[in-house]
N, C-alpha and C positions, 0 to 999 in steps of 0.2 A: 140442312133441307136437298143442298145436292147431290150428298151421298144419299140420301134415301132417295131422291129421282135415279141415280145411277143402277142402284141396286133394284130398285121396281122395272126399269129396263131390262136389265139384264137378267133378270127371272124372264123375264116375259121373252127374250130373244130364245133362252135356253130352252122354254117350252116350245116355243114356237119351233126350234129345232128340233126337238124332241118327236114332237110330233112331224112331221115332214117325213122321217126317216122312217114312219110307221106305213106300210104299203097295204092297202088293201085285197086281199086272196080271196078267191072262191075255193067249196071243196061241197063233197055232197055225201050225202047222208051215209052212204057205206065205203066211201072212198077212204084212201090212205093219201094220197099225193095234192096238196093244195095249187091252184092254178091262178097265175097272173091273169089271167085275162076271163070271161065269159065268154068269148066265141073260139077258144081254145078245145077243139073237136070232142075232146075228152067228157065236158061240161058243158056243150052247147046243145039248149034244148032242155039240161035237166035242170029237177031243181036243186038250187044252190043253196048254202049260206055264206055269209061273207063275214072274214075274221081278219085282222091285221096279221101280215105273215110271222110277227113273233109269235102272236097267239096261238097260231095253227101249227109253230116249231114246236111249243111248250105242250100242246094236245097231240103229240107224235106224228101229222102232217108231214111227207116229206114234198119237196119241191117236183113239178112234173116234170120231166125233160123236153117234153115238145115245144112247152111255152117259155119253155128257158131257150131255145134253140129260134123261137117264133122272133122275140127280140133282138136275138142277137142279130140277126137276118132284117129286122128293121134298121136295124144300127149301121150295119153295111150298107144296106141301101144308101141310106141317110150319105153316107162320105162320099158315093159315087157321084 
């Protein structure tokens, strides 16, 4: 019984970890980039579709350079 309980808990933990690693990103109908934030100036005010980052990459989208640099700036500001 303990083994079954451990297997169930292990499976739940693995599933939770896999879900946590996926990040929602935003794409536009005609765009070729995915955006990490709805407030990115390239998608703000436009109609977007939400995908997880892995699905976006599989569909051929590449990351927006501006979103990446904005995220890095926020991390730097928090360090100071």
